[in-house]
N, C-alpha and C positions, 0 to 999 in steps of 0.2 A: 450722504456724503462723509467721505473720510476727513480724520481729524488734524492737527498735524499732532499731537505728541504719537500716531499710530507710526509716524517714522523721524521724527524728531523731537528729539525734547527742548532744541531751542532753535528757532533761524535766524541767520546771520545774513544778511543782503547788503552787498556791494551796490550801490545806483549809481553810473557812470553816464551823468548829463550835465553838462553847462550850463542851463539856464536853469536859475534856480528858483523860479517861480514852479516850474514843473516839476521839480525833485520836490518842491514841499507839498504839493500836489499826491505825487506817490507816497511820498512818507506819511501822509494823514491818511491816506487808504491802507497801508501797510500799519499802521499801527492801531486802527479800528479792527482790522480783520484776525490779527496774531497779536495776543496777551505776552506771550514771550520772543521778543522778537532783535538784533541786534541790527542796527542801518550804518552804514559808512558809507559819504558822499567823497565821488571823484569827479570835478570838473573837467579833467581831461585825459588823453589817452594815456600820457605818463605816469600822470599821478596814481593811473590805475594799477600798471602793470609794477609802480614799485609797492602799492599799497597788496597784492595778489602777491608778491614773493615775497614780501617780508609778514602778513599775517602769521600772528601768535595761531589762530585758531582756520581752519579751512571753511571759506566762506558755502552756504549753501545753496547760491545765488549769483547771479552777475544779471542786472536790470542796465541795459546796454544805448545810449541814443545811437543813432547813427551819421550824427554830425556834428563833431566834437573841434576845437578850437584847430588841434595839431594834428590830429586825422579824420577821414571820415568815410562814409561806404561801403564799398564791399573792401575794400584796401585796411577799412578800421577791424570788421570784423576777419578776416583774416592774421592782422598782425594780434590781437586776442588769440583768436582760435589756436595760432602755431606755437602757444609756449605750454599747452595740452594741461592746463589748470585742473581738468578735470573737475570742472564745475559748469553748472549749465546755465546756458548764455538765451535770454529772453530779449528781444530787441524793442525798441521803443519810437515808432515812426510816424511820419506823421502822413498824408496819402500820396504827398508828391514823391516816396519814396516807396511806395507800399511793392513796385516790382522789385526794387533794390532788395529788402526785406524777403521775397520769397525769396529769392536766387543764392539767398544768404544761409537760407534751410539747408544746401545740398555744401555749406563752406564749413559745418558744423553746429549751428543752433538749434537751439529747440523748439524755438515760436517768437511769434512777433504778435508784437497789441499797436495798436491802432492808438495815436496820443488822446484824439478829440470823441475815442468811443472807451475809453479806458473809464470804470469804475468799480468800487469796491469787492464787491463780488465777482467780475470779469477778474480782476486781477490775483485776490485768492483761489480761482478756480484755477486759473493758468499756472501759477506759483506751485501749486498742489501736483497737478499735473509734472511738471518738470521734474519736481523735485523728486517722485514715485518711481517716475520714467529713469531718470537718472540713478537714482540706489538698483532698481532692478537692471540695466545696462551694465552699471558696474561689479553686482553679482555674477551677471551670467560671464563678465572679463573676469573674474575673481575664478570661477569653475574652471574656463576654458585655460586659463596659469595652472590651475592646480592640476590636469588632466596631461597638459603641457610637460608638468616637472614628471610624473609619474610616468611617463613615456620617454622624458629626456635621460630620466634619473633612474631608471630601470637595470640591475645588477645583469640582468639577460639580453643579448643581441636584439634586437625590435629594428620591426621596418614597417613602414608604409606604403601601399604597393597601389600603382593604378589598375581597378579591377579585369581592365582589359589589355592591354598590355602588358602587367603586371613588372611595369621598369618603375625603380627605388623611388618615390617621391620623398622620403625624411628616411633617416637612420640615427639613430640615437646614440647618447656616448659610449656606449657598452658595446654596440657594433662597430664604431671607430674602430676601437681601442684595440678589438679583440680581432679584425679582423683585417688594419693596418690599413685602411683606406681612408680616404678625408672625405668631406662632407661632400664636394663637389665630385669628387670621385665616382659616389652613388650615386647620384642623380645623373650621369652620367650612364648609367648601368639599369639592366633589366634583372630581376633574381634570378633568372633562371640561369644566368652568368655564373654565380659560383657555384653552380651543381657541371657537375661529368657531362658530356652530352648523352651517354647513356641514360641520365636520370632527367634529363630536361621535361622528354614528354608526359615524363608519368607527374612531375610537377605540375606543368600546365596543366595538363587532365583534372586534380586536386583542385586545384585554383576555383576551375571552369567549371564546377560539378557543383549542384546544388544544396549541396550539404554548407551550411555557413561555417562550418570547422571541420580540425581536419588535425590527426595528429598522428606522426609515425616513427616507429623505432628507430630506425636507422635510415638516415640519409648519406652522402658525402659534402663537403665545402670544400671550396680552396680559397685559401688566405692570398693576401695579397703578395707576400714571397715566396708564391707555389705551394707550402706547408698544405697536406692535407688532413681534415680533420670531419671527423666522423661526429654525427648531431641528430640529436632528436629536431626535430621540424612542426609549429602548431602554429595552427593559422585562426583568424576571425573574422567573418567580413561585416564591413558597418556601415550602414544606410541612412541618409539623410536624404531630407530634401535638397539641401544644395548641393549637395558632392555624395558619393561612395569610396568605397577604398575596404583593401585588405590589411590586415596588423598581425605580420608574421611576425615568430619569436625563435630563437634558435637555442638549443643546451648543448653544449659540448661532451659528449659522453666517449671521446676516445681513449683518456683512462680507465673509463669503467669496462668498456671490452675491453681491453689490454688486465685490465684485472683477472676476467671471469678468463679471459682466455689462458691467462699462468695459472688459476686455477685449474683450469682441464688440464692443462699440459701435468701438471704435480698428480691431479687424481690421476692420470694413465700410468705415470711412473709408480705410485703405489697398486696401481693393480696389479703393473708388474711384477714388480715386488712381491706381494701377497700370493701371486702366480709360482714366483719362484719359492717363496717359503713353503707352497702347498705340493708343490710336485720335482721340482730339482734336490731340495735337502734333503726329502723323505728317498732318495735313492744311496747314494753312499751310508743314510744313515739307518737302514733296513741291509744295507752290508757288515757295516759296522754291528748289528746283532744278530745276523747270520756267523761271523765268524768269530764272534764269541760263542755261540752255542756250538760249533766245531773244534775250539778250543778246548773246550770243556767237557770234549770229547774222546780227545786224543790226549791222554794224561799222562802215555807212558812212551807217545811216538816225538820224541825232540825234536827230529827234522819237520815233523809235519805241523810241529807249534811256530819252529821257527818260519813255518812257510808263511802258514796264517799270519804274525805277528807284523811279516813286511806288509801284507795285503791290506793288514789294519791301519799299517802305518798309509799308504797308499789313500785309502779312503778319508783317515782323517785328515791329510792334508788337502784331501776336495774340498771337506766338509769345513777346511776350514778358508778354505779360497772364496769358497761359496757366501759362507757369512762374511766376510770382507765385502765383495761384491754389494752384498745386501748394505754393509753401513757404507759407503762410497756412495751410492744410490740415494740413500735416508740425507747422508750429508750435501748431494746436488738439488733435494726438494728445497733444502733449509736455505741453500744459496740464494734461490731462485723466489 
């Protein structure tokens, strides 16, 4: 059997009981079985609520009599449960209230004990079970909260979808901010409504496939204002005993694609410049070199020399225009 120190260094119990004799008996049983325990007695409902609200330390357990002077029965149980103190409750009841005790389990109590059957060992086992169960439930709730926070505060737009209809069950804060839809808006939508018609069939096929996860380099999404963005889509199917779903995440790659297109345009201009340098520039340059050679051969013929000088000027101006064009194209690349 687990010992108390396995899950708590100290046990703090609130006994809500108007019969002082019953309280003393329960107190004796507790002191017999638990060495490190703090016991608080509350004789009625009002006192117990005040004690629970103002206690400096959170109680480990509540032992609750079903019949108090100021409240009783299922009304009493619901009254305490409604405060959500997150403290396990064990009901103390008589045989006449046994049916009421059983129905109280549906209201949120952990267990019930018939007063005439209580003994130190039974009380000990019941308390350990209740405290352990409470600790386990609280741990599950904490983990659930952590997962919800990971989903809600994920910086990437993320959705939870119905695995059959692909309707949006939940959308995180990033999805609401990025796409401009409120949670209520998203809950009225299918995820495929974010895509253009030509992509819907592909998305539905991917979600319906036997693969548990999928990613694609590029899809199109519409924001609430009608603006289109390019996105990568990743998803994973989740399965549990209670329900299934599809978690989908999008990544806006519009700027990346724009950057890639800009680089490709710049590369095309560079290729054009390289072709100009290797072909167009060589033509006037070859003519200039040929004219120089001819001038060297016409040392005594002034008219011939003047003619070739004019041709040299034409070729030089042509060469200058080509160089200017290359410089302008290079400047255009820098501006892009």
